[in-house]
N, C-alpha and C positions, 0 to 999 in steps of 0.2 A: 504493500500500500504506500510506503514511503516514496517510492519512485514512480508511481502511477497516479498522477493528479486526477485522472478521469474517475477514479474510485470515489472521490469526494467532490461533488459539484461546487462546494464552498471553499475548496482548497485555493489559497492564494500565495502562500509562501512557506517553504519548508521550515523556516526558522520558528514560525508560530507553533507548528506541530512539535518540533524538537523541544521547544521551551516547556511545553506541557508534559512531554515525555520525560524530560529530565526531572521535572518537579515531582512526578509520580515516583521516581526512583529514589530521589534524595530530597524530600520535601522540607524546605526551610532548613537545610543543613542538618536534618535529623534522620538517623538511620531507622528504616522501617523494616518490618519482618520480611518484606519482599525485596529489599535492597540487594541482598547477596545474589538473588536470582536475576536481578536487573543488570548485574555486572556483565553477564554473558551477552546480553543484547547490546550494551555499550561497546564491548570488545568487537562485536560483529560490525558495528557502524565504523569503528575506528580503523578497520582494515579494508573497508569498502571504498574503492576508488571513485565510486559514483557520488560519494559524499564530498563536498568541497573541502579543501584544506582548512579553511577557517572553522568550519563546523567540526572537522575531525580534531582540530586543536581543542575545541570546546569539549568534545567527548572525552578526550584523554585528560583534560583538566578536571572533568567531573570524576573520572576514575581516581585521579590524585586526591580529590576532595574526599572520596569515599574511603580511600586507604588511610588517610591522615585524620579522619574525623575525630577520633579519640584524642590524639595528640593536640590538634588545634584547639579543642575545647579545654584541654588541660591548661594551655597557655592563656586562653581567653578568660577563663573563670577562676584561675589560680588565686587563692588557695582553696576555693570552693569547687563545686561541681555543677554541671548543668542539670536542671531537673528533667531533661529529656534524654539523659544518657541511657544507653541500652547496650551494656558491655558484650553480651552474648552475640547479638546481631552485628554489632560493630566489628567484633573479631571475625565473624563469619564473612562479612563483607570485605574486610581487609585481606583475608586469605583468598577470596575469590579474585581480587585484583592481583594479588601476588602470582596466582596461577596463570593469569593471562599476560602478565608483563613480559616474560621472555619472548613470546611470539611477537609482541608489539615492538620490542627493541630490535628484534632480528630484521625488521623492515627499515631500519634507519637509513641505509644507503639509498633506498628507493623513495623515501618520503620527501615531501616539500619542506622548506625551511620552517614554516609555521608549525608543522606537526613535530618536527625535531625539537623545537623549543619545549613543547609539552612533554615529549618523551624523556627529555633530560630530567624533568622533575620526578618521573617515575623511577628513573635510574638511581637517583639518590635515596629514594624511599626504600627500595629493595636492592641494596648494593651487593655486588658480587666482586670477586677478585678479578673478573674479566671486564665487567662493565665500567667500574669506576675509573681505572686508568685510561680507558678509551674515551672518556668524556673530554679530556684536555684537547687532544687533536680534533675531535669531532666538533667542538665548540670554538675552535680557533678562528674560523671565518667570522663568527658572530662578534668575537671580541675585537677583531680588526675593523669591522664595519660599524660597530656601535660602541662609542666611548663611554667611560663612567659618567654617571649623571643622566643617562638616557634610560628609559624603562627597560629595553632589551639589554643594554650594556650592563646595568646594575644586576639584572636578573641572572645573566649567564655567569657573571663573575661571582655571584653568591653561590650559584650551583657548584662552581669549581671549588669554592671554599668548603662547601659541604662534602664534596667528593674527597677532599684531603683528609677528612675524618679527624680533625683536630678541634677538640671542644673549646679551647681557649680562643683560637682564631674564629670559630663559629660565633661565640658569644660577642667577640669584638665586632664582627661584621654585623650581627643583628643589632647591637647597640648603635653602631654608626648609621646604619640604614634607617632604623626607626626614629632616630633623632632628627633626620633630615627630611624624610619623605613618607614614612609609613606609620600606620597605627602601631603603637608600642604594646608590649606585654610585660608583665612583672619580671624583673630581673631574677627573682628567686625561682621562677618556673624552670623546669628542665630545658637544657639547650635544644634537645631534639623537638620538644613541643613548640618552643618559640620559633625555631627555624621553619617548622612546618606551617605555622600560622603566617609567617612572613612570606614564604613561597606562595601560599594561597592568595595573598593579596597581590603579589607580583604577577601571578598568572592572570588574574582578573584584569589587571591594567594592561598587560601585554596583549591579552585577547581583545580588549576594547580598542587598542591601537590598530591591531590587525584588521578589525571590522571596519574602522573608519577609513583605513587605507584602501581596503577592498571596495568600499562603496564610493570612493573618490572624494570623500568629504575632507 
């Protein structure tokens, strides 16, 4: 149905359907009982070349959001907890994203730059001895084209800090970035939680920039 507009006579734009679809899977950033099952549907969209790169960026960003839901909420609500926490389903959803991530990362060479930006976030959420060292050469073109102080430039440089796996550097980078441009989180919160919260913000802004660029605005 997604690719056959004749099915719905009121169909006008894929984006409206996808926005509703995403909301059903992760409504208001809350893990639902069906969220883990929805991950497979997102993964199918993420590898379908009929889906425009900007939308596949958004799909993979949503997968990142699902995988980091618990961590991001730890940072946001520290030292308290969100009343909507659902640890069992959050863990199931995170594992569902973990299972599909290797297949998504395996497509890196054939993906458009926009999609690669989102894939980089998944790579640091589920690090392996193979994927982390590969990020530096894979993101080199982005660091050359986008200087510090730009949305993409700051994003890729922070991804590389996370890939280095140094807690001190991570905390320093989080403090520096949130002081200048991003919503901060309590310094006492775990570094992994604060970094996930920051990456979520960065992905949203980078995605908005890609959408504006694509629409010619």
